[in-house]
N, C-alpha and C positions, 0 to 999 in steps of 0.2 A: 513690241508685239501687240500690246493692248491698244496702242494708238492706231496701228495698221488695221486691227479688227474693227475699231470704232469707225474709221473712215470707210472701210468696206461696207459696214452695216448701214451707214448713212446713205451711201451711193446705191446699194443693191439690196436693201432690206425688203423690197417688194417680193423678191424671189423667195426669201425665207418665209414671209407671210403667206405667199401663195402655196408653198410646199406644205405648210402647217394646215392651211385650209383644205388642201387636197387630202391630207392624212385624216383630218376630222371627217370629211365627207366620205372617204373610203370606209372608215370605221362604222359610220352610221349606215352606209349602204350594206355592209357585211352583216350588221345586226338585223336590219330589216329583211335581208335575204334569208338569214337563219330563222327568223320568226315565221316567214312565209313557208319555208320548206319543212321545218320541224313543228310548226303550229304551237310553239311554246318558247318561252325565254330561257328555260332551263338549259344548262350546258354551255351558255355563252357568257364569257367574262367581259364585263364592260371596263376593265381596268385600263386597257390601252386607250379607249375612247375618253375616259376621264383625264388621263395624263395628257394626251394630245390636245384635248379641248382646253385644259388649263394653260399649256404652253402657247396655244394659239391666242387665247384671251390676253395673256401677258404681253405677247408681241404686238397684238392689235392695239391695246391701250397705250403701250409705249410709243407706237408709231403715231397714234392720234395725238398724244401729248407732245411729241417732238415736232409734228407738223403745225400744231397750234402755237407752239412756242416760237417757231420760225416766222410765222406771219405776225 
């Protein structure tokens, strides 16, 4: 199972990275929209933004490292 997941991630990891980028972008957009409509940052939790940003950064750096190692 783990070997199959590793092969899938090497072949199609761009999809996961793109999905995480989309999630971070959506969270950021929702925060900006909240700030514009409410004119304050109160009442909006940035927890999902922080979690999705950390997942994105880990996946991005892992992808950069694996590409660098392959070349």
